[in-house]
N, C-alpha and C positions, 0 to 999 in steps of 0.2 A: 436366475438372475443373471443379467450381464455384468461382466467385471471389467471395468475400465482399465485396470492394469494388464487385462490379458488382451485388450483391444489392438487392432493395428495401429491406431493412432499413438497409443502408450509405448507401443514396441518401437514405433518410428522415433518417438521422442528420446528413448534411451539408445538409439542407434543399433537396435536389436542386441542389446547387451555390450556393445563395443564403446559406449560413451565413457563409463568410468574408468576402464583401463587406459583409454587414450588421454583422458583428462589428467589422470595420475602422472602419465608419462610426461605431459607438458607442464605439470605443476613441480617439477624437479627444480630446487633452487638455483641449481648451476645455470639453467637456461634463461632465467628471468631477466638479468640485465641485458642480454641480447634481444630478447623478446620485447622488453619494454622500450628499447632504443628503435626496433625496426617495425614492429606491429602497426604503431600509429600511422606510419608513412605508407602503408599498403592500402591502396584504394579497395573499398568494398568491405574490408574487416572492420567489424564491431568489436573493439577491444575490451568492452565491458563484458563479453561473452567469453572471453579467455579466462582460464583458471588462474586464480591467485597461487602463490607458492605453498607447497605443502609444509607445515610447521610454523607458518606466519599465524600468530595467535589473535591479531587485532589490527584494526586500521583506524586512522583518525579521519572524521568526517567534519565538514563544514558547511552550514547552510544559514542564510539570512544574518551572517556574522557571527553565528554562534558554533562552538566547537563541542564535539561528542566523540564517541568511540563505538565502533561496532566490531563485535568478536567472530572469530572463525570464518575468515573469508574464504577459506578453500570450500567450505560447505554451504556459506550463505551467499545467494545470487546477488544481493545488494551490496553486502560487505565487499564482495570482489570488484564491483564497479568502483568503489571508492578507492581501493587499491590502483586501479588501472587510471582512474581520474585524478589520482593524487589529491583526494580529499573532497572530490566532487562527483556527482554522478555523470556517467560518460555520455549520455545522450542529452543535448541542450533542453529539450522539452521537459524531460525528467527532473533536470536540474533546476529549471525555471519554476515547475510545479512544486517542488519541496520549498524552494525559497518563498513562493507565493503563499503556501500554507503557513510557513513560519511568521511571515509579515501579517498576515491576516489573524494570527493566534496571539499577537504580542499583548492584546488587552483582554485576552480570553481568561474566564475563570476555569473553564474545562474544555479539555479537548478529548474528542471521542475518535478512536481510531479502528475502524471496522475492516476486518481483513488485514490485521497488522503486520503479517509475516513477522520478521525478526524485530520490528519495531522502529525502523528508521525515521519515520514521521514522528512517532512518540518521543524518540530521544532528541531530535532536532527541535521540535516544538518546546518541550520542557527545558532545554538548553537555553534557548532564547528568552523565555518567560519563566522566571524562577518562582513565580506565586502560583501558576496553574497547575491543576492536577489533570490526570489523564485516565480514561477507562479505554482499555486496549482488548479487542476481541480477536481471537484466532481460533480455528477449528482443528488444525493438524498437530497432534500431540508433539511430534519431533519439533515442529516449528515453535510451539509454545515453549518447549525447552529452551530454545535459542533466543526467544523474546525474553525469557527469564533471566538468562545469562547477560543480555544487553542491559537489562534494567538494574541489575546487580552491579555490574561494571561501571556504570554512570551513576551508581549511588542515588537511584531514583525509587528505591523500594517504598518509602513513605508517601510518594506522589503518584505511582501508578498502580491502579487496580487491573490485574490480568484476568480476563474471562476466557476459560477455554470452551466456550461456546460460540454458535452462530448467531447471527442477528436477522431476523425475518419474521415468519409466521411462528407465534410463540406456541410452544408445546411440540412442534415437530422435531424430529430426529433425524439423524444422517449417519450412516456407517463410515468411518474415516479409518484408513489403514494407519497401523502404528509404526510402521517402518520408517526409515530415514529417507526414502525417496531415491536411494541409488547414487548418482553422481552429485547431487545437490538436494538441499532441503526442498521439498516440493512447494511450488508457488502458484500452481494452476487449478488445484482441486476445487470443484464447484458443487453447489447443492444439487445441480442436475445430473452428477455423476453417481453411478452404482458401484459398489466394491463389495466383493464376495466376503471378505474378513475384515475385521477392525473393531473399533469401540465405537459405542453409540454416542453421538455428540448431541447435546439438546440445542434447541434455538430459543432465544428470547426475543423481545422486540425493544425497538427504540422506546415505545410508550412505557415499557416495564422499567427502563432506566430512569425515566424521568423523576420518580420519587426518591431515587438513590443519590441524587445530585444535592449538594449543599443547600441549605435554605438560603432563599435570596438570589440564587443564580440567575444571571440575566445574560451572560455572553459567553456563548458556546460555539466551538468550531468542530467540524466533523470531517473525516477522511473516509471514503468508501471505496474499497477495491475488493469485489466479491464475485468476480467472473460472470458477470450477466444477472445476478440476483438482487441487483440495486433496488428494483421495483418492489420486492418484497420487503427490503429494508425500510424504504420510506412509506410505503403502502400501510406498513403496520406501525407507523411512527407519526401519525397524524396530530396526536396530542402534543408530542415532543416538537413538531414544526410549528404547530400553532402558538405554543407557549414561548418558544425560543427563537424562532427564525434565524437558525444558525446558518452562517456560510459553510457551504459544502463543497469539498473537492471530490468528485466523483469519477472514477473510470467508466467509459461508457464503449464496450467493445463492439466493432462493426458486425461481427459474426453472431453476437449473443444478446444484443439490446432489444429492448421493446420500448422505443422512446415515445410512442403515443400514450402508453400507459404511464410512463415516468412523467411526461409533461402534465398530464391530467392530474396527478397528485400534486406536483409542485404548483400547478396554476391556482389551486385552492388558497395557496398562501402567498401569491404575489411574486413569486420567484421569476428571475430573469436568468438566461443561459448564456455563458461565455465559454468558447472553445480555448483551452490553453494551448498556447503555441511555444515556439522556441525561446521567445523573449517578450510576448505580449499576449493579451486577450483580445479575442474577437467577438463582440456581441452578436448573438444570433437570435432570431425570433422563434426558431424552433431547434430543437435537438435533433441534428442529422449526424448519426456516427461518422467519423472521419476514418478512412483507411489508414492513416498514418499517425495521427494524433489521438491518444486515448483519453485524455483528462479534460473534464468540463468543470468550472466553476459555477456553482448553482448559488445564487444569492438574491436577496431583495434588493441590493444596492443598485442604483442607476448607473449607466456608464459615466454620467457626470460626477457623481459621487464617487466612483473608483478613481476617476482621473484627479480629481480634487485631492484624494489621499496619496496620490503618487503612482497609480498603477497604469501601465501603458495600456490603452484600450483602443481598438479599431472600431 
Protein backbone atom coordinates (compact mmCIF):
# COMPACT_ATOMS: atom_id res chain seq x y z
CA UNK A 1 0.00 0.00 0.00
CA UNK A 2 1.15 3.52 -0.76
CA UNK A 3 1.27 5.59 2.44
CA UNK A 4 0.42 9.23 1.77
CA UNK A 5 2.36 10.37 4.84
CA UNK A 6 5.54 8.94 3.33
CA UNK A 7 4.95 10.48 -0.09
CA UNK A 8 6.97 13.35 -1.49
CA UNK A 9 3.89 15.57 -1.43
CA UNK A 10 3.34 14.99 2.28
CA UNK A 11 6.99 15.52 3.09
CA UNK A 12 6.96 18.78 1.16
CA UNK A 13 3.89 19.89 3.10
CA UNK A 14 5.85 19.41 6.34
CA UNK A 15 8.90 21.14 4.82
CA UNK A 16 10.74 17.83 5.27
CA UNK A 17 10.23 17.98 9.03
CA UNK A 18 11.23 21.63 9.51
CA UNK A 19 7.76 23.15 9.60
CA UNK A 20 6.95 22.45 13.25
CA UNK A 21 10.19 23.83 14.77
CA UNK A 22 10.05 26.92 12.55
CA UNK A 23 6.40 27.47 13.42
CA UNK A 24 7.15 27.06 17.14
CA UNK A 25 9.94 29.66 16.87
CA UNK A 26 7.65 32.16 15.13
CA UNK A 27 4.87 31.49 17.65
CA UNK A 28 6.78 32.86 20.63
CA UNK A 29 4.49 35.49 22.19
CA UNK A 30 7.25 38.08 22.45
CA UNK A 31 7.43 38.31 18.64
CA UNK A 32 3.75 38.76 17.91
CA UNK A 33 3.15 42.46 18.57
CA UNK A 34 5.83 43.23 15.97
CA UNK A 35 4.68 40.50 13.56
CA UNK A 36 1.07 41.65 13.78
CA UNK A 37 2.06 45.22 13.00
CA UNK A 38 4.48 44.47 10.17
CA UNK A 39 3.29 41.29 8.40
CA UNK A 40 0.03 42.71 6.93
CA UNK A 41 2.06 45.42 5.20
CA UNK A 42 4.41 43.05 3.39
CA UNK A 43 3.26 42.35 -0.15
CA UNK A 44 2.75 38.69 -0.93
CA UNK A 45 2.44 37.46 2.66
CA UNK A 46 -0.82 35.73 3.53
CA UNK A 47 -1.00 36.50 7.22
CA UNK A 48 -3.58 33.77 7.85
CA UNK A 49 -0.86 31.19 7.26
CA UNK A 50 1.39 32.58 9.99
CA UNK A 51 1.21 30.88 13.39
CA UNK A 52 -0.73 32.22 16.33
CA UNK A 53 1.12 32.63 19.62
CA UNK A 54 1.89 29.56 21.68
CA UNK A 55 -0.20 29.73 24.83
CA UNK A 56 -3.15 31.57 23.27
CA UNK A 57 -6.08 29.36 24.21
CA UNK A 58 -8.91 30.81 22.13
CA UNK A 59 -9.96 33.53 19.73
CA UNK A 60 -13.22 35.37 19.18
CA UNK A 61 -14.91 35.14 15.80
CA UNK A 62 -17.72 37.02 14.13
CA UNK A 63 -19.75 36.16 11.03
CA UNK A 64 -23.08 37.45 9.81
CA UNK A 65 -23.34 39.63 12.91
CA UNK A 66 -23.02 36.70 15.33
CA UNK A 67 -20.21 36.04 17.81
CA UNK A 68 -18.58 32.71 18.67
CA UNK A 69 -15.29 31.31 19.97
CA UNK A 70 -12.68 28.97 18.46
CA UNK A 71 -10.15 27.22 20.68
CA UNK A 72 -6.47 26.36 20.23
CA UNK A 73 -5.41 28.77 17.47
CA UNK A 74 -1.83 27.45 17.52
CA UNK A 75 -3.07 24.05 16.33
CA UNK A 76 -6.25 24.94 14.42
CA UNK A 77 -5.67 26.40 10.95
CA UNK A 78 -9.01 28.21 10.94
CA UNK A 79 -8.74 29.62 14.46
CA UNK A 80 -5.36 31.14 13.68
CA UNK A 81 -6.95 33.01 10.75
CA UNK A 82 -9.35 34.64 13.19
CA UNK A 83 -6.37 35.67 15.32
CA UNK A 84 -4.67 37.38 12.38
CA UNK A 85 -7.95 38.70 10.97
CA UNK A 86 -8.98 40.13 14.33
CA UNK A 87 -12.20 38.14 14.45
CA UNK A 88 -12.65 37.54 10.73
CA UNK A 89 -11.22 35.09 8.20
CA UNK A 90 -8.22 36.63 6.49
CA UNK A 91 -9.05 35.89 2.83
CA UNK A 92 -12.04 37.96 1.63
CA UNK A 93 -13.60 35.09 -0.34
CA UNK A 94 -13.48 32.87 2.77
CA UNK A 95 -15.00 35.58 4.96
CA UNK A 96 -17.74 36.16 2.38
CA UNK A 97 -18.48 32.42 2.10
CA UNK A 98 -18.88 32.12 5.87
CA UNK A 99 -21.17 35.17 6.03
CA UNK A 100 -23.15 33.76 3.09
CA UNK A 101 -23.73 30.41 4.80
CA UNK A 102 -24.74 32.13 8.02
CA UNK A 103 -27.24 34.36 6.19
CA UNK A 104 -28.71 31.48 4.17
CA UNK A 105 -29.13 29.48 7.39
CA UNK A 106 -30.98 32.09 9.44
CA UNK A 107 -34.31 30.34 8.86
CA UNK A 108 -32.93 26.79 8.67
CA UNK A 109 -34.08 24.14 11.06
CA UNK A 110 -31.02 21.95 10.44
CA UNK A 111 -27.47 22.72 9.32
CA UNK A 112 -25.35 19.86 7.96
CA UNK A 113 -21.59 20.42 8.11
CA UNK A 114 -19.74 17.81 6.01
CA UNK A 115 -16.00 18.01 6.44
CA UNK A 116 -16.51 20.18 9.48
CA UNK A 117 -12.83 20.41 10.52
CA UNK A 118 -13.01 22.08 13.97
CA UNK A 119 -16.46 23.48 13.28
CA UNK A 120 -16.22 27.14 12.32
CA UNK A 121 -19.31 26.92 10.10
CA UNK A 122 -21.23 25.01 12.78
CA UNK A 123 -20.31 27.57 15.45
CA UNK A 124 -21.15 30.57 13.26
CA UNK A 125 -24.46 29.23 11.93
CA UNK A 126 -25.76 28.20 15.35
CA UNK A 127 -24.61 31.47 16.92
CA UNK A 128 -26.71 33.39 14.40
CA UNK A 129 -29.69 31.00 14.46
CA UNK A 130 -30.54 30.08 18.05
CA UNK A 131 -33.22 27.54 17.09
CA UNK A 132 -31.26 25.48 14.56
CA UNK A 133 -29.54 22.18 15.24
CA UNK A 134 -26.49 20.82 13.42
CA UNK A 135 -25.10 17.50 12.25
CA UNK A 136 -21.33 17.85 11.89
CA UNK A 137 -19.24 15.19 10.13
CA UNK A 138 -15.44 14.86 10.41
CA UNK A 139 -13.23 11.84 9.70
CA UNK A 140 -9.92 12.76 11.38
CA UNK A 141 -9.83 11.70 15.07
CA UNK A 142 -7.57 14.55 16.24
CA UNK A 143 -9.77 17.07 14.44
CA UNK A 144 -12.93 15.53 15.90
CA UNK A 145 -11.43 16.23 19.33
CA UNK A 146 -10.96 19.87 18.33
CA UNK A 147 -14.56 20.03 17.08
CA UNK A 148 -15.77 18.64 20.39
CA UNK A 149 -13.80 21.31 22.28
CA UNK A 150 -15.37 24.09 20.22
CA UNK A 151 -18.87 22.70 20.70
CA UNK A 152 -18.30 22.54 24.46
CA UNK A 153 -16.72 26.01 24.64
CA UNK A 154 -19.66 27.54 22.78
CA UNK A 155 -22.16 25.62 24.94
CA UNK A 156 -23.75 23.92 21.96
CA UNK A 157 -23.67 20.33 23.16
CA UNK A 158 -27.45 20.00 23.11
CA UNK A 159 -27.70 21.36 19.54
CA UNK A 160 -24.84 19.61 17.70
CA UNK A 161 -24.59 15.94 16.79
CA UNK A 162 -20.94 15.14 16.05
CA UNK A 163 -20.43 12.26 13.63
CA UNK A 164 -16.86 10.85 13.45
CA UNK A 165 -17.71 9.39 10.06
CA UNK A 166 -17.37 10.23 6.40
CA UNK A 167 -20.25 11.02 4.07
CA UNK A 168 -20.43 9.33 0.69
CA UNK A 169 -20.94 5.73 -0.35
CA UNK A 170 -22.55 4.00 2.67
CA UNK A 171 -20.67 1.06 4.10
CA UNK A 172 -17.25 2.05 2.77
CA UNK A 173 -14.37 2.52 5.19
CA UNK A 174 -11.12 4.46 5.13
CA UNK A 175 -8.02 4.15 7.25
CA UNK A 176 -7.28 7.53 8.87
CA UNK A 177 -4.14 8.37 10.92
CA UNK A 178 -4.71 8.94 14.62
CA UNK A 179 -1.85 11.43 15.03
CA UNK A 180 -2.32 15.16 15.38
CA UNK A 181 -0.80 16.06 12.00
CA UNK A 182 2.48 17.60 13.09
CA UNK A 183 2.50 21.39 12.91
CA UNK A 184 -1.30 21.76 12.71
CA UNK A 185 -4.47 19.72 12.79
CA UNK A 186 -4.68 18.22 9.28
CA UNK A 187 -7.27 19.75 6.98
CA UNK A 188 -6.44 18.07 3.68
CA UNK A 189 -6.99 14.32 4.18
CA UNK A 190 -9.25 12.93 1.46
CA UNK A 191 -11.04 9.66 0.78
CA UNK A 192 -8.73 9.14 -2.20
CA UNK A 193 -5.64 8.92 0.04
CA UNK A 194 -4.12 5.73 1.41
CA UNK A 195 -2.54 5.52 4.86
CA UNK A 196 -0.52 2.59 6.22
CA UNK A 197 -1.72 2.90 9.81
CA UNK A 198 -4.70 4.39 11.57
CA UNK A 199 -8.28 3.69 12.56
CA UNK A 200 -10.99 2.51 10.21
CA UNK A 201 -13.53 5.26 9.66
CA UNK A 202 -16.97 4.35 8.37
CA UNK A 203 -18.86 6.23 5.66
CA UNK A 204 -22.57 6.96 5.79
CA UNK A 205 -24.75 8.72 3.23
CA UNK A 206 -26.88 11.83 3.14
CA UNK A 207 -29.86 9.59 2.49
CA UNK A 208 -29.16 7.73 5.75
CA UNK A 209 -29.23 11.05 7.59
CA UNK A 210 -32.68 11.94 6.27
CA UNK A 211 -34.72 9.81 8.76
CA UNK A 212 -32.63 11.18 11.64
CA UNK A 213 -33.90 14.72 11.09
CA UNK A 214 -36.75 16.00 13.25
CA UNK A 215 -40.21 15.22 11.93
CA UNK A 216 -41.50 17.97 9.69
CA UNK A 217 -38.08 19.38 8.82
CA UNK A 218 -38.35 21.44 5.64
CA UNK A 219 -35.51 23.95 5.67
CA UNK A 220 -31.96 22.58 5.66
CA UNK A 221 -28.62 24.08 4.63
CA UNK A 222 -25.45 22.13 3.89
CA UNK A 223 -21.73 22.88 3.73
CA UNK A 224 -19.45 20.39 1.93
CA UNK A 225 -15.65 20.46 2.13
CA UNK A 226 -14.39 16.98 1.30
CA UNK A 227 -11.32 17.49 -0.87
CA UNK A 228 -12.82 16.31 -4.14
CA UNK A 229 -15.32 13.69 -2.90
CA UNK A 230 -18.40 15.91 -3.23
CA UNK A 231 -19.74 13.76 -6.09
CA UNK A 232 -20.02 10.78 -3.72
CA UNK A 233 -21.63 12.95 -1.04
CA UNK A 234 -24.38 14.18 -3.37
CA UNK A 235 -24.60 11.06 -5.52
CA UNK A 236 -25.62 9.04 -2.47
CA UNK A 237 -27.97 11.77 -1.29
CA UNK A 238 -30.59 11.86 -4.01
CA UNK A 239 -33.48 11.18 -1.61
CA UNK A 240 -32.13 13.92 0.67
CA UNK A 241 -31.85 16.39 -2.22
CA UNK A 242 -35.26 15.49 -3.59
CA UNK A 243 -37.01 15.87 -0.26
CA UNK A 244 -35.34 19.07 0.98
CA UNK A 245 -33.68 20.94 -1.93
CA UNK A 246 -31.12 22.40 0.53
CA UNK A 247 -28.92 25.39 -0.20
CA UNK A 248 -25.39 23.98 -0.42
CA UNK A 249 -22.03 25.70 -0.06
CA UNK A 250 -19.56 23.32 -1.70
CA UNK A 251 -15.81 23.48 -2.16
CA UNK A 252 -14.85 22.49 -5.73
CA UNK A 253 -11.09 22.11 -6.17
CA UNK A 254 -9.62 22.68 -9.61
CA UNK A 255 -7.28 19.69 -9.38
CA UNK A 256 -9.73 17.18 -7.87
CA UNK A 257 -13.24 18.00 -9.09
CA UNK A 258 -15.37 16.04 -11.54
CA UNK A 259 -17.85 18.77 -12.46
CA UNK A 260 -19.70 16.79 -15.13
CA UNK A 261 -20.79 14.16 -12.63
CA UNK A 262 -21.61 16.82 -10.05
CA UNK A 263 -23.81 18.79 -12.45
CA UNK A 264 -25.57 15.62 -13.57
CA UNK A 265 -26.68 14.83 -10.01
CA UNK A 266 -27.68 18.40 -9.20
CA UNK A 267 -29.45 18.84 -12.51
CA UNK A 268 -31.96 16.16 -11.53
CA UNK A 269 -33.29 18.53 -8.87
CA UNK A 270 -33.20 21.90 -10.64
CA UNK A 271 -30.07 23.29 -9.04
CA UNK A 272 -28.30 26.42 -10.24
CA UNK A 273 -24.60 27.17 -9.81
CA UNK A 274 -23.02 30.33 -8.37
CA UNK A 275 -19.28 30.90 -7.97
CA UNK A 276 -18.58 32.52 -4.60
CA UNK A 277 -16.29 35.51 -5.03
CA UNK A 278 -14.78 38.01 -2.64
CA UNK A 279 -17.99 39.96 -2.17
CA UNK A 280 -20.57 38.58 -4.60
CA UNK A 281 -21.98 35.56 -6.39
CA UNK A 282 -21.56 34.93 -10.09
CA UNK A 283 -24.26 32.88 -11.80
CA UNK A 284 -22.77 30.25 -14.10
CA UNK A 285 -24.47 27.85 -16.48
CA UNK A 286 -21.87 25.21 -15.70
CA UNK A 287 -19.51 24.38 -12.85
CA UNK A 288 -16.04 25.17 -14.12
CA UNK A 289 -13.49 24.94 -11.27
CA UNK A 290 -11.72 28.25 -10.70
CA UNK A 291 -7.96 28.30 -10.02
CA UNK A 292 -8.37 30.89 -7.25
CA UNK A 293 -11.92 30.65 -5.89
CA UNK A 294 -12.92 27.33 -4.33
CA UNK A 295 -16.50 27.71 -3.13
CA UNK A 296 -19.76 27.40 -5.03
CA UNK A 297 -23.31 28.04 -3.92
CA UNK A 298 -25.54 25.26 -5.23
CA UNK A 299 -29.20 26.21 -4.89
CA UNK A 300 -32.55 25.99 -6.63
CA UNK A 301 -32.97 29.77 -6.17
CA UNK A 302 -32.86 31.92 -9.27
CA UNK A 303 -30.60 34.98 -9.55
CA UNK A 304 -33.69 37.16 -9.21
CA UNK A 305 -34.74 35.41 -6.00
CA UNK A 306 -31.27 35.80 -4.53
CA UNK A 307 -31.11 39.47 -5.46
CA UNK A 308 -34.55 40.05 -3.94
CA UNK A 309 -33.25 38.47 -0.72
CA UNK A 310 -30.34 40.93 -0.68
CA UNK A 311 -27.50 38.82 -2.10
CA UNK A 312 -25.18 40.45 -4.64
CA UNK A 313 -25.36 38.39 -7.85
CA UNK A 314 -23.72 38.98 -11.22
